[in-house]
N, C-alpha and C positions, 0 to 999 in steps of 0.2 A: 670108485667102489671102495678103495682102501679108507678113504675119509668117512664114508658111511659106516663101514665096519668098525672103525675106531669109535665113532660117536655112539653106535649101538652098544658096543662093549662097555663104554663108560656109563651109559644109562642103565644097563643091566646091573653093573656093579653097584651103582647107587641104590637101585631098588632092592638088591639083595642085602645091602647094609641095613636098610630099614627093617627088613624081615628079621635079620640077626638081632637088632635091638629089641624088637617086639618079643622074640623068643627069650632074650635075656631078662626083660622085665617080667615075663610070665613066670620065670623061675625064682624071682625074688621072694623073700619071706614077707608075709602079710604084716603090715603095721597094725598096732593096736588101734581101736577106734578112738576118735577124737574125744568123745564124751563117754565115760563109763558111769552109768546111772548109780550103781551101788557105791561109788567113790565120791559122789558129789557132796559138797557141804550142805548143811541145812539151809533153808530159804532165808532164815533170819541171821545167818552168819555174816559178819562177826556180831555177836550179840552183846559183848562187853569188851572192855579194853580201851586204850587210848594211846595215841601217838602224839607227842608234843615236840615241836621244834621251837626253841627260844633263841632269838638273836643269832641265827645260823648264817655263817658267811662261807661261801664256796668259790673255788676257782678251778678251772679245767686243768691247768698246769701252771708252772711258775709264771707269775705275771699278775695282772689286775684281777680283783675279785669280780665274779660275774653275778653272784647273788650276795646281797648285803643286808644283814640284819633281818632275815626272814623269820616270821613268827607264824606257825601253823599249829592248829589244834584239831586233830581228827578224833572224834568220839566214836564209841561203839555203834554199830549198825550203819555207819556212814561208809560210802564207797567214794573213792577219790580217783580222778583221772588227771594225768599230766599231759598237757598238749604243747606243741610248739613246732616251729619249722624244722626241717632237716638240718642236723648239725647244731641244734640249740643246746644240747647237753641233757636231754630228757632222761636218758638211761643213767647218766651220772647222778 
């Protein structure tokens, strides 16, 4: 009987913890929407401008270069994505 009481007590406490979390989430301030229509750039953005990399060499830290003599020319109205496996240095 003591074992059952202990088990029921632990189960009740776990269920009350989830209720407490729900109550806490209910009182959190609402986040801004992901997309705010009046703040969106025009459809043709960027319409002008240019980004040029000439003979760029990069390294993650001291050691060998990981990018060597990269040449990239991005013109206006182009959108560019950088892809690579996890840990490849995309954010760098």
